[in-house]
C-alpha positions in Angstrom: -9.5 -12.0 24.5 -7.5 -14.0 22.0 -10.6 -16.0 21.1 -12.5 -12.9 20.4 -9.8 -11.5 18.3 -9.6 -14.8 16.3 -13.4 -14.6 15.8 -13.1 -11.0 14.6 -10.4 -12.1 12.1 -12.8 -14.8 10.8 -15.5 -12.2 10.4 -13.2 -9.9 8.4 -12.1 -12.8 6.2 -15.7 -13.8 5.6 -16.7 -10.3 4.7 -13.7 -9.9 2.4 -14.5 -13.2 0.7 -18.2 -12.3 0.4 -17.6 -8.9 -1.3 -14.9 -10.5 -3.6 -17.3 -13.3 -4.7 -20.2 -11.0 -5.5 -17.8 -8.8 -7.5 -16.0 -11.7 -9.2 -18.1 -11.7 -12.4 -17.4 -8.1 -13.1 -13.7 -8.5 -12.2 -13.4 -11.4 -14.7 -15.2 -9.3 -17.4 -13.0 -6.3 -16.9 -9.8 -8.3 -16.5 -10.1 -9.5 -20.2 -9.2 -6.0 -21.2 -7.6 -4.6 -18.1 -5.9 -1.7 -19.8 -9.3 -0.4 -21.1 -11.0 -1.1 -17.7 -8.1 -0.1 -15.5 -10.1 2.5 -13.5 -13.1 0.1 -13.0 -10.8 -2.6 -11.6 -9.2 -0.1 -9.2 -12.7 1.1 -8.1 -13.9 -2.4 -7.4 -10.7 -3.3 -5.5 -11.2 -0.1 -3.4 -14.7 -0.9 -2.4 -14.2 -4.6 -1.7 -11.5 -3.7 0.9 -13.3 -0.7 2.4 -16.6 -2.6 2.8 -14.8 -5.5 4.4 -12.9 -3.3 6.8 -16.0 -1.2 7.8 -18.1 -4.3 8.1 -15.6 -5.6 10.7 -15.7 -2.3 12.6 -12.4 -0.9 11.4 -12.4 2.8 10.5 -9.7 5.0 9.1 -8.9 8.6 10.1 -6.5 10.5 7.8 -4.7 13.8 8.6 -2.6 15.7 6.1 0.6 17.7 6.8 -0.4 19.8 3.8 -3.3 19.6 1.4 -2.8 17.1 -1.5 -4.1 17.9 -5.0 -4.3 14.3 -6.2 -5.2 15.4 -9.7 -1.7 16.9 -10.0 -0.1 13.5 -9.9 0.8 10.9 -10.6 2.5 10.2 -7.3 4.7 7.5 -5.8 3.0 6.7 -2.5 5.3 5.2 0.1 3.6 3.8 3.2 5.1 1.9 6.1 4.1 -1.8 6.3 3.0 -3.6 9.4 -0.2 -5.4 8.3 -1.9 -7.1 5.4 -4.6 -4.6 5.9 -2.3 -1.7 4.9 -3.8 -2.3 1.5 -7.3 -1.5 2.9 -5.9 1.7 4.4 -4.3 2.8 1.1 -7.4 1.9 -0.8 -9.4 4.1 1.5 -6.8 6.9 1.4 -6.1 7.3 -2.3 -8.9 8.9 -4.4 -7.3 8.4 -7.8 -6.4 5.3 -9.8 -3.2 3.6 -8.8 -1.3 0.4 -8.9 0.7 -1.5 -6.2 4.1 -3.1 -6.5 4.1 -6.1 -4.3 5.8 -9.4 -3.7 5.3 -12.3 -6.1 3.7 -14.4 -3.4 0.5 -12.3 -3.8 -0.2 -14.2 -7.0 -1.0 -17.2 -4.7 -3.7 -15.3 -2.8 -7.1 -16.0 -4.5 -8.2 -12.4 -3.8 -5.1 -10.4 -4.8 -4.1 -12.6 -7.7 -6.6 -11.1 -10.2 -5.3 -7.6 -9.5 -1.6 -8.5 -9.6 -2.1 -10.3 -12.9 -3.7 -7.2 -14.4 -3.4 -3.7 -12.9 -0.7 -4.3 -10.2 3.0 -5.3 -10.4 4.7 -8.3 -8.8 8.3 -8.4 -7.9 10.6 -11.3 -6.8 13.1 -9.3 -4.7 15.5 -12.3 -4.8 15.6 -12.0 -8.6 17.4 -9.1 -10.1 15.7 -9.5 -13.5 12.3 -9.5 -11.8 13.2 -6.4 -9.8 14.3 -4.6 -13.0 11.2 -5.5 -14.9 9.0 -4.3 -11.9 10.8 -1.0 -11.9 10.2 -0.6 -15.6 6.6 -1.6 -15.3 6.2 1.0 -12.5 7.7 3.7 -14.7 5.2 2.7 -17.4 2.2 3.0 -15.0 3.4 6.5 -14.0 3.8 7.5 -17.6 0.1 6.7 -18.2 -0.8 9.2 -15.4 -1.6 6.5 -12.7 -0.1 6.7 -9.3 2.0 3.9 -7.8 2.1 2.5 -4.3 5.4 0.9 -3.1 6.0 -0.2 0.5 9.6 0.9 0.8 10.5 -1.4 3.7 10.1 -4.3 1.3 7.8 -6.4 3.5 6.4 -6.9 7.0 9.0 -7.6 9.7 8.7 -10.4 12.2 9.4 -7.9 15.0 6.6 -7.1 17.4 5.8 -4.4 18.2 6.8 -3.2 14.7 9.3 -0.5 14.0 10.1 1.5 10.8 12.9 -0.4 9.1 15.4 0.9 6.5 14.1 1.3 3.0 14.8 -0.5 -0.2 15.9 1.8 -3.1 13.3 0.8 -5.7 10.8 3.6 -5.1 13.5 6.3 -5.2 15.0 4.9 -8.3 11.6 5.2 -10.0 11.3 8.7 -8.7 14.7 9.6 -10.1 13.8 8.4 -13.6 10.2 9.8 -13.7 10.4 12.9 -11.6 7.2 11.7 -9.9 6.8 13.3 -6.4 6.8 10.9 -3.4 4.1 11.0 -0.8 5.2 9.5 2.4 2.4 7.9 4.4 2.6 6.7 8.0 -0.1 4.2 9.1 0.3 4.5 12.8 -1.6 1.9 14.8 -3.1 -0.6 12.4 -0.7 -3.3 13.8 -2.6 -3.0 17.1 -5.8 -4.0 15.3 -4.4 -6.4 12.7 -0.7 -7.3 12.8 0.9 -9.0 9.8 -1.6 -11.6 8.5 -3.6 -11.5 11.7 -3.1 -15.3 12.2 -1.0 -15.0 15.4 -3.0 -12.4 17.4 -6.3 -12.1 15.5 -7.8 -8.7 14.9 -10.1 -6.2 16.6 -12.3 -3.3 15.6 -11.3 0.3 16.1 -10.0 3.5 14.5 -6.7 3.4 12.5 -4.8 6.7 12.2 -3.0 7.7 9.1 -0.7 10.6 8.5 -0.1 11.8 4.9 3.1 13.9 4.8 4.2 16.7 2.5 5.1 15.5 -1.0 8.9 15.1 -1.6 9.8 16.3 -5.1 12.6 14.8 -7.2 14.0 15.3 -10.7 15.6 13.0 -13.2 19.3 12.3 -13.8 20.0 12.0 -10.1 23.3 10.4 -9.1 23.4 7.3 -6.9 24.3 9.5 -3.9 21.4 11.9 -4.6 19.0 8.9 -4.8 20.3 7.7 -1.5 19.8 11.2 0.0 16.3 11.2 -1.3 15.7 7.8 0.3 17.1 9.0 3.6 15.0 12.2 3.5 11.8 10.3 3.1 12.8 7.7 5.7 13.6 10.3 8.4 10.5 12.3 7.7 8.4 9.2 8.3 10.5 8.0 11.2 9.9 11.4 13.0 6.1 11.1 12.7 6.2 7.3 13.5 8.1 7.9 16.7 6.0 10.9 17.7 2.6 9.5 17.1 2.6 5.7 16.7 4.1 4.8 20.0 1.7 7.2 21.8 -1.1 4.6 21.1 -3.4 7.4 19.8 
């Protein structure tokens, strides 16, 4: 079984590399003026990840707590984080242009580097200056009408099976300064198909279930306590769905 999962992981990596390589000339061209070609870079990123996932037999099924009018954004999208393939899930889910805020190590990845040097935002969470600059860059992206994806747990835990861990405050600080609504997203069972980097357990095909929760609205000039309350509100709304559905092995 582990051998089959390792082979499946190799298939996914090969597909991801293949679609990236054939897209690379366009990516390089658009990256020269990434502000002008922002939407094109987002579009290519989306389809590289979707084609690789679908080619490896991984499907996504999304349910909504309430209908989302994506054109009313921008939004701050806050998903839980158990897998490198969470990026594929969010690329599938979100129909409007958006940027990620992600760890600085993603600049070392040959596929994610070009996006995090252009349309996405890197942050070194051990560096306060880097964290401050990332928050300001996130605010700038929202001010241009683009949505922003932040994994509020701050990374993938070594714990297996994974749980929903306490959140970092970054997403909620940005919400407090921009008044952008937060969309909590629970990716339920992707870890069963592709946990963390996939290197330990490999991967397998199947359907991944995603719940998009009701947007949580904020306003500017929040106090520190109000920002903390907002963080807890989003955390507990996601925890409730995570505990109800994810551990049911839907």
